[in-house]
C-alpha positions as semicolon CSV with decimal commas, in nm:
position;residue;x (nm);y (nm);z (nm)
1;M;0,159;11,825;10,429
2;S;0,290;12,126;10,197
3;K;0,025;12,414;10,089
4;R;-0,099;12,370;9,730
5;I;-0,135;12,675;9,496
6;N;-0,331;12,710;9,218
7;I;-0,222;12,884;8,900
8;A;-0,339;13,217;8,938
9;D;-0,227;13,233;9,284
10;E;0,134;13,143;9,179
11;H;0,134;13,401;8,889
12;Q;0,043;13,663;9,165
13;Y;0,327;13,588;9,346
14;R;0,547;13,574;9,093
15;L;0,442;13,913;8,962
16;L;0,485;14,045;9,305
17;Q;0,826;13,900;9,339
18;L;0,903;14,118;9,017
19;Q;0,731;14,408;9,148
20;T;0,781;14,467;9,544
21;R;1,086;14,659;9,706
22;R;1,081;14,440;9,984
23;H;1,144;14,086;9,730
24;F;1,398;14,291;9,588
25;L;1,582;14,386;9,911
26;K;1,575;14,031;10,063
27;Q;1,690;13,850;9,753
28;C;1,942;14,076;9,623
29;T;2,154;14,278;9,914
30;T;2,447;14,088;9,875
31;G;2,470;14,252;9,506
32;L;2,382;14,615;9,644
33;G;2,728;14,747;9,603
34;A;2,857;14,567;9,303
35;L;2,586;14,702;9,169
36;A;2,599;15,075;9,296
37;L;3,005;15,031;9,165
38;G;2,878;14,911;8,845
39;G;2,653;15,223;8,816
40;L;2,966;15,417;8,885
41;V;3,210;15,310;8,634
42;G;2,952;15,229;8,363
43;C;3,031;14,853;8,324
44;N;2,648;14,788;8,246
45;S;2,643;14,465;8,044
46;S;2,685;14,667;7,704
47;S;2,554;14,962;7,532
48;P;2,198;14,935;7,361
49;H;2,241;14,893;6,960
50;P;2,065;15,196;6,808
51;R;1,842;14,940;6,653
52;E;1,733;14,762;6,944
53;M;1,557;15,105;7,086
54;E;1,329;15,094;6,784
55;G;1,123;14,806;6,892
56;K;1,086;14,458;6,728
57;V;1,288;14,504;6,388
58;D;1,557;14,300;6,211
59;E;1,881;14,358;6,333
60;L;2,039;14,224;5,970
61;L;1,906;14,470;5,793
62;R;2,129;14,611;5,548
63;Q;2,362;14,912;5,713
64;V;2,526;15,164;5,586
65;P;2,949;15,197;5,569
66;H;3,163;15,476;5,658
67;F;3,237;15,509;5,291
68;A;3,179;15,367;4,948
69;P;3,290;14,985;4,959
70;K;3,548;14,844;4,739
71;A;3,393;14,528;4,848
72;K;3,056;14,402;4,933
73;R;3,089;14,034;5,107
74;I;3,374;13,808;5,191
75;I;3,487;13,500;5,191
76;Y;3,751;13,392;5,398
77;L;3,905;13,027;5,370
78;H;4,136;12,995;5,723
79;M;4,368;12,704;5,660
80;A;4,389;12,595;6,051
81;G;4,685;12,445;6,157
82;A;4,907;12,710;6,007
83;P;5,040;12,593;5,645
84;S;5,400;12,615;5,587
85;Q;5,531;12,937;5,382
86;L;5,859;12,763;5,307
87;E;5,689;12,495;5,084
88;L;5,415;12,718;4,905
89;F;5,527;13,119;4,858
90;D;5,840;13,226;5,001
91;Y;6,111;13,055;4,835
92;K;6,489;13,066;4,971
93;P;6,730;12,935;4,784
94;E;6,996;13,019;5,066
95;L;6,812;12,812;5,273
96;A;6,861;12,500;5,051
97;K;7,239;12,534;5,117
98;L;7,200;12,511;5,482
99;D;6,980;12,186;5,502
100;G;7,112;11,962;5,764
101;Q;7,375;12,192;5,942
102;D;7,302;12,326;6,355
103;C;7,079;12,581;6,362
104;P;7,314;12,905;6,460
105;Q;7,219;12,992;6,828
106;S;7,174;13,369;6,742
107;L;6,854;13,239;6,566
108;L;6,738;13,075;6,892
109;E;6,843;13,329;7,182
110;G;6,554;13,459;7,347
111;K;6,310;13,240;7,107
112;K;6,025;13,055;7,251
113;F;5,917;12,750;7,041
114;A;5,609;12,483;7,071
115;F;5,812;12,223;7,071
116;I;6,192;12,239;6,949
117;Q;6,407;12,193;7,191
118;G;6,800;12,224;7,199
119;I;6,951;12,270;6,914
120;P;6,787;12,144;6,586
121;K;6,904;12,144;6,219
122;M;6,816;12,342;5,939
123;L;6,561;12,231;5,667
124;G;6,600;12,349;5,346
125;P;6,242;12,403;5,093
126;Q;6,086;12,090;5,040
127;A;5,924;12,194;4,721
128;Q;6,015;12,355;4,370
129;F;5,914;12,678;4,307
130;R;5,927;12,879;3,977
131;P;5,795;13,245;3,871
132;R;5,423;13,250;3,745
133;G;5,157;13,432;3,528
134;D;5,306;13,771;3,405
135;S;5,380;13,903;3,706
136;G;5,641;13,661;3,805
137;M;5,484;13,561;4,149
138;V;5,707;13,275;4,304
139;I;5,500;12,975;4,414
140;S;5,592;12,617;4,440
141;D;5,474;12,327;4,236
142;N;5,231;12,232;4,524
143;L;4,985;12,434;4,415
144;P;4,973;12,410;4,044
145;H;4,621;12,532;4,021
146;F;4,702;12,844;4,183
147;S;4,933;12,908;3,998
148;T;4,727;12,959;3,707
149;I;4,555;13,308;3,888
150;A;4,930;13,461;4,036
151;D;4,779;13,755;3,837
152;D;4,443;13,769;4,005
153;V;4,580;13,794;4,349
154;T;4,798;14,004;4,648
155;L;5,046;13,792;4,791
156;I;5,157;13,925;5,137
157;K;5,485;13,724;5,277
158;T;5,544;13,929;5,593
159;M;5,246;13,886;5,807
160;H;5,304;13,825;6,162
161;T;5,122;13,771;6,501
162;D;5,172;13,748;6,844
163;E;5,088;13,445;6,918
164;F;5,276;13,069;6,852
165;N;5,016;12,837;6,961
166;H;4,707;12,724;6,751
167;A;4,416;12,838;6,978
168;P;4,530;13,198;7,084
169;A;4,667;13,259;6,728
170;Q;4,330;13,191;6,565
171;L;4,183;13,376;6,819
172;L;4,389;13,698;6,753
173;L;4,322;13,661;6,384
174;Q;3,976;13,603;6,395
175;T;3,850;13,808;6,691
176;G;4,155;14,050;6,734
177;S;4,216;13,960;7,089
178;P;4,407;13,587;7,211
179;R;4,154;13,566;7,485
180;L;3,770;13,465;7,453
181;G;3,502;13,662;7,467
182;R;3,537;13,896;7,193
183;P;3,327;13,891;6,836
184;S;3,498;13,710;6,529
185;M;3,530;13,911;6,236
186;G;3,228;13,792;6,060
187;S;3,037;13,899;6,381
188;W;3,185;14,229;6,343
189;V;3,132;14,293;5,938
190;T;2,739;14,136;6,005
191;Y;2,704;14,428;6,256
192;G;2,854;14,690;6,090
193;L;2,679;14,613;5,767
194;G;2,397;14,377;5,826
195;S;2,302;14,107;5,533
196;E;2,149;14,119;5,146
197;N;1,925;13,836;5,241
198;E;1,657;13,824;5,469
199;D;1,619;13,506;5,434
200;L;1,973;13,366;5,544
201;P;2,191;13,457;5,796
202;G;2,458;13,738;5,714
203;F;2,750;13,513;5,835
204;M;2,743;13,165;5,791
205;V;3,062;12,930;5,831
206;L;3,161;12,583;5,659
207;V;3,429;12,354;5,840
208;S;3,616;12,089;5,706
209;G;3,912;11,854;5,773
210;G;3,755;11,642;6,016
211;N;3,776;11,893;6,303
212;T;3,671;12,221;6,425
213;P;3,981;12,471;6,468
214;D;4,154;12,441;6,787
215;A;3,991;12,777;6,929
216;G;3,655;12,587;6,865
217;K;3,371;12,797;6,776
218;S;3,478;13,084;6,951
219;V;3,614;13,200;6,619
220;W;3,289;13,278;6,494
221;G;3,132;13,391;6,826
222;S;2,918;13,699;6,876
223;G;3,141;13,767;7,192
224;F;2,932;14,072;7,353
225;L;2,777;14,167;7,014
226;P;2,409;14,036;7,027
227;S;2,409;13,698;6,946
228;V;2,213;13,723;6,622
229;Y;2,547;13,805;6,469
230;Q;2,732;13,498;6,524
231;G;2,839;13,261;6,290
232;V;2,588;12,982;6,169
233;Q;2,735;12,633;6,103
234;C;2,630;12,500;5,783
235;R;2,719;12,089;5,703
236;S;2,779;11,968;5,318
237;E;2,630;11,622;5,468
238;G;2,289;11,540;5,653
239;D;2,072;11,856;5,735
240;P;2,252;12,191;5,650
241;V;2,156;12,347;6,006
242;L;2,083;12,137;6,300
243;Y;1,743;12,200;6,440
244;V;1,611;12,396;6,192
245;S;1,390;12,091;6,053
246;N;1,045;12,066;6,183
247;P;1,031;11,794;6,486
248;E;0,824;11,463;6,384
249;G;0,487;11,505;6,360
250;M;0,476;11,924;6,307
251;D;0,395;12,050;5,973
252;G;0,529;12,390;5,896
253;S;0,183;12,548;5,958
254;L;0,190;12,437;6,331
255;R;0,564;12,577;6,358
256;K;0,494;12,915;6,220
257;Q;0,203;12,925;6,492
258;T;0,419;12,782;6,792
259;I;0,692;13,069;6,663
260;D;0,426;13,309;6,666
261;A;0,320;13,222;6,994
262;I;0,674;13,236;7,146
263;N;0,766;13,554;7,013
264;R;0,417;13,691;7,114
265;I;0,571;13,596;7,480
266;N;0,940;13,752;7,402
267;E;0,774;14,077;7,314
268;K;0,563;14,118;7,625
269;E;0,896;14,000;7,812
270;Y;1,079;14,258;7,624
271;H;0,862;14,534;7,716
272;E;0,827;14,457;8,054
273;F;1,233;14,396;8,097
274;G;1,366;14,583;7,757
275;D;1,636;14,354;7,711
276;P;1,811;14,395;7,415
277;E;1,914;14,013;7,387
278;T;1,506;13,909;7,352
279;L;1,483;14,103;7,015
280;T;1,813;13,891;6,932
281;R;1,593;13,566;6,997
282;I;1,304;13,674;6,829
283;S;1,501;13,762;6,491
284;Q;1,673;13,426;6,562
285;Y;1,337;13,228;6,567
286;E;1,181;13,439;6,245
287;M;1,509;13,355;6,073
288;A;1,538;12,966;6,159
289;Y;1,145;12,996;6,010
290;R;1,271;13,122;5,703
291;M;1,613;12,957;5,679
292;Q;1,345;12,605;5,668
293;T;1,293;12,678;5,338
294;S;1,607;12,880;5,214
295;V;1,893;12,707;5,366
296;P;1,848;12,351;5,150
297;E;1,786;12,508;4,861
298;V;2,144;12,697;4,863
299;M;2,301;12,392;5,007
300;D;2,207;12,135;4,756
301;I;2,508;12,120;4,500
302;K;2,364;11,820;4,311
303;D;2,193;12,095;4,055
304;E;2,524;12,273;3,952
305;P;2,627;12,147;3,609
306;A;2,877;11,893;3,547
307;Y;3,211;12,146;3,454
308;I;3,155;12,314;3,793
309;H;3,159;11,976;3,995
310;E;3,483;11,884;3,778
311;M;3,602;12,281;3,810
312;Y;3,580;12,232;4,178
313;G;3,639;11,866;4,238
314;T;3,296;11,817;4,423
315;E;3,116;11,542;4,538
316;P;2,748;11,635;4,653
317;G;2,668;11,499;5,006
318;K;3,004;11,468;5,136
319;T;3,220;11,697;5,355
320;S;3,495;11,893;5,164
321;F;3,661;12,164;5,109
322;A;3,556;12,155;4,757
323;N;3,220;12,107;4,855
324;N;3,253;12,407;5,091
325;C;3,424;12,632;4,824
326;L;3,122;12,600;4,600
327;L;2,891;12,655;4,850
328;A;3,048;12,965;4,970
329;R;2,965;13,118;4,597
330;R;2,639;13,003;4,617
331;L;2,616;13,178;4,928
332;V;2,796;13,485;4,812
333;E;2,556;13,485;4,522
334;K;2,215;13,547;4,787
335;G;2,347;13,810;4,949
336;V;2,502;13,662;5,273
337;R;2,767;13,902;5,377
338;F;3,074;13,707;5,566
339;V;3,119;13,329;5,449
340;Q;3,390;13,148;5,677
341;L;3,585;12,811;5,570
342;F;3,785;12,670;5,794
343;D;4,021;12,364;5,679
344;W;4,209;12,106;5,960
345;G;4,468;11,979;5,887
346;W;4,800;12,172;5,832
347;D;4,957;12,137;6,105
348;M;5,317;11,990;5,937
349;H;5,538;11,834;6,222
350;G;5,677;11,585;6,099
351;V;5,578;11,324;6,390
352;A;5,397;11,115;6,144
353;E;5,376;11,091;5,775
354;R;5,036;11,269;5,700
355;E;5,226;11,567;5,881
356;S;5,534;11,552;5,694
357;L;5,636;11,826;5,469
358;D;5,747;11,620;5,191
359;E;5,479;11,338;5,234
360;G;5,174;11,504;5,383
361;L;5,181;11,843;5,250
362;P;5,120;11,789;4,863
363;I;4,853;11,523;5,010
364;K;4,687;11,803;5,137
365;C;4,716;12,058;4,915
366;K;4,628;11,901;4,621
367;P;4,234;11,909;4,643
368;V;4,235;12,242;4,840
369;D;4,474;12,405;4,555
370;Q;4,215;12,283;4,295
371;A;3,938;12,427;4,471
372;M;4,035;12,763;4,603
373;T;4,142;12,825;4,244
374;A;3,834;12,753;4,093
375;L;3,666;12,969;4,344
376;V;3,861;13,285;4,235
377;K;3,774;13,142;3,876
378;D;3,403;13,089;3,902
379;L;3,332;13,428;4,132
380;K;3,517;13,572;3,831
381;Q;3,340;13,453;3,536
382;R;2,996;13,537;3,669
383;G;3,100;13,898;3,735
384;L;3,137;13,848;4,133
385;L;3,487;13,887;4,200
386;D;3,499;14,249;4,163
387;E;3,290;14,272;4,481
388;T;3,363;13,933;4,693
389;L;3,725;13,962;4,859
390;V;3,876;13,652;4,909
391;V;4,137;13,599;5,155
392;W;4,319;13,294;5,219
393;G;4,567;13,215;5,526
394;G;4,664;13,034;5,858
395;E;4,717;13,180;6,193
396;F;5,103;13,181;6,198
397;G;5,391;13,049;6,007
398;R;5,674;12,776;6,030
399;T;6,041;12,759;6,132
400;P;6,320;12,732;5,907
401;M;6,418;12,492;6,143
402;Q;6,351;12,105;6,138
403;E;6,128;12,018;6,437
404;N;6,320;11,789;6,683
405;R;6,042;11,736;6,925
406;G;6,171;11,566;7,240
407;G;6,499;11,674;7,134
408;R;6,540;11,369;6,888
409;E;6,517;11,340;6,520
410;W;6,237;11,230;6,347
411;P;6,241;11,018;6,052
412;Y;5,976;11,278;5,861
413;K;6,058;11,657;5,821
414;G;5,858;11,919;5,969
415;R;5,859;12,255;6,097
416;D;5,758;12,420;6,440
417;H;5,535;12,745;6,495
418;H;5,665;13,022;6,429
419;T;5,550;13,407;6,450
420;E;5,754;13,609;6,260
421;A;5,647;13,540;5,901
422;F;5,373;13,394;5,735
423;P;5,191;13,431;5,398
424;V;4,839;13,550;5,328
425;W;4,690;13,581;4,996
426;M;4,390;13,803;4,881
427;A;4,173;13,836;4,562
428;G;3,926;14,083;4,445
429;G;3,718;14,306;4,637
430;G;3,971;14,585;4,554
431;V;4,305;14,424;4,616
432;K;4,552;14,449;4,342
433;G;4,633;14,155;4,092
434;G;4,985;14,002;4,003
435;F;5,106;14,173;4,335
436;T;5,338;14,077;4,617
437;L;5,388;14,253;4,941
438;G;5,687;14,234;5,185
439;E;6,004;14,066;5,252
440;T;6,177;13,813;5,457
441;D;6,545;13,779;5,537
442;E;6,728;13,495;5,282
443;I;6,657;13,197;5,545
444;G;6,247;13,299;5,567
445;Y;6,291;13,390;5,966
446;Y;6,212;13,769;5,970
447;G;6,011;13,990;5,753
448;V;6,248;14,274;5,649
449;K;6,038;14,519;5,474
450;D;5,648;14,559;5,481
451;K;5,573;14,391;5,771
452;V;5,175;14,338;5,836
453;H;5,051;14,257;6,224
454;V;4,706;14,054;6,193
455;H;4,559;14,403;6,302
456;D;4,657;14,556;6,002
457;L;4,506;14,297;5,796
458;Q;4,170;14,320;6,021
459;A;4,213;14,697;5,948
460;T;4,236;14,639;5,564
461;I;3,966;14,422;5,564
462;L;3,755;14,640;5,736
463;H;3,850;14,918;5,466
464;L;3,773;14,731;5,194
465;M;3,460;14,702;5,344
466;G;3,398;15,046;5,348
467;M;3,438;15,065;5,750
468;D;3,670;15,276;5,925
469;H;3,832;15,035;6,194
470;E;3,943;15,319;6,418
471;R;3,541;15,437;6,455
472;F;3,397;15,135;6,424
473;T;3,350;15,020;6,765
474;Y;3,096;14,865;7,023
475;F;3,045;15,000;7,388
476;S;3,109;14,675;7,640
477;Q;3,193;14,663;8,033
478;G;3,265;15,044;8,024
479;R;3,449;15,115;7,705
480;D;3,450;15,096;7,343
481;F;3,600;14,788;7,188
482;R;3,655;14,764;6,828
483;L;3,803;14,438;6,607
484;T;4,163;14,591;6,638
485;D;4,202;14,665;6,960
486;V;4,443;14,978;7,039
487;S;4,652;14,896;6,705
488;G;4,638;14,837;6,342
489;K;4,662;15,024;5,967
490;V;4,533;14,999;5,656
491;V;4,750;14,829;5,446
492;R;4,717;15,047;5,132
493;K;4,961;14,924;4,912
494;V;4,776;14,614;4,831
495;I;4,482;14,849;4,765
496;A;4,385;14,869;4,359
C-alpha cells in the first residue's frame, strides 16, 4: 500500500525540489554539458526585452520609433495563392502574339517549376488592359473599381522572391525566412511600436476564402518574440475571438476575480523564476478580459450606414473579404497597429474551372476589387489614409507559359508559380500616388528595371513606420535577428 501524503507535506516536498542541490544534480546530470555549452556560446532562450525587466507592465504600450514615421498603422491584404500579374497589372502585347506557341528552351533551362513538365505552350493575356487615371497606370478590366483609384497608389511590378512553393514563399514574405520559427511582420511592428489602444491587441488577423494560408498560422505567429506580439485571429461570423466570452454560468465579476487570482499566482511565479514569458501570460489574461467588451463592439458592422455596406459589398454576419476590409477600417480607427487580411483562393493553375484565368479569376476578382477599392476610398474620406499604409499582393507571380501539369494540355487556362516577377501595390502612409515602379521584359518573365526583393519590401514598410530595419533587432539563440535577415534595402523611389 502506497504511503499517503497530505497537502502541506507535498507542498514542502515540491519546494525542496526547486531549492536543493541534491535534487538538481540527480535530475539534471544529463543536461549539464548542454547547459554549460549554452552558457559559453550565449544560446539562452532569448534576450529579455527591457520592458520585461521592469516588473509587471503592459508590453503593448506605445513605443518610440527610430525616426519620425510617415505611417502609424498598416493594413496588409495578402492574396494567398498568388494572383496572376499578367491578367491584372502587367500587360504584355508581345506575349499575346506568342499565344499557343511552344515555349523557347531558353526559358526552361535551369529553371524549377512546381508543375510544368516538358515543353509547355506560351499563353497570352486572358484580360483586356487600358490606361487608367491621370497617371495612365495600365490596369486590366478585371479590376474596374480599382482603376478608379489608380492615382492614389504606387504599383511595384518587379517584386521577386526566392521560393516557388506557397508555404515557404508566404513565410519568406511575412516573416523574412522560408522556415518556421521567425516572427511575422505584424509581430515585429507591434513589438517595435506597441499599440495605440490598450483594450485591443496591437496585431489582428482576418481570414477569408474558406481556408487559412498554406503556411498556416505561422504567418501571423510571434516566433521567438514574446507571444503577446502574435496576431489575434478574429472572425466576422460567430464569436469574434474564440474563448474570450465568459463560460456558461460565469458572469463578468466572477471572471475578473478569477483572472486577478490567476495573475497573482503568475506574479509570484515570475518573482520566483524570472521567466519573461510569465509577464506575457499576465498581459494576455488582462487583455482577454478587456477584449470581452472592446472586440464585440468594434467587430459589429451592422451599425454602419447603408451607403458604406453598398460601397464595400458587405453582408453582416457572414465571412467575406468585404466584411474583413470594413472591419480593418474599424480596427485601425480604434488604434490597432497592424491589421492582416488573408484571402485564400488565388492559385489559378487551370486544372478546374474555378482555377482558370478566363473563368475563375474574373469571379474571384469581383468582390475583392470592390472591397479593396472601398477600403482605400473610405480611409481617404475619413482622413486616415495619410497615416495608414495599405499593402496588397501575393507571395509570388505566375508564368507566361500555360501550365501543363502531368505533361498534358488541360481544358482550362492556368499558369504555374513564378518567382521572378509579381506585383504589389501600396496606398497612403507616405507612398506616392499614381506611380509605377519597375519594368519586366516583353513577356513578363524577368524584371529588367528596378527589381524589388521581398526583403526590400519589408525594409520599406518598416521605414515608413519609422523603423530602421538594420537597427531593429532581437537577440535570440546567440545572435541578433531582424525581419530582413541580412539583406534588404529601402525602396526610396516609392516614398512621397
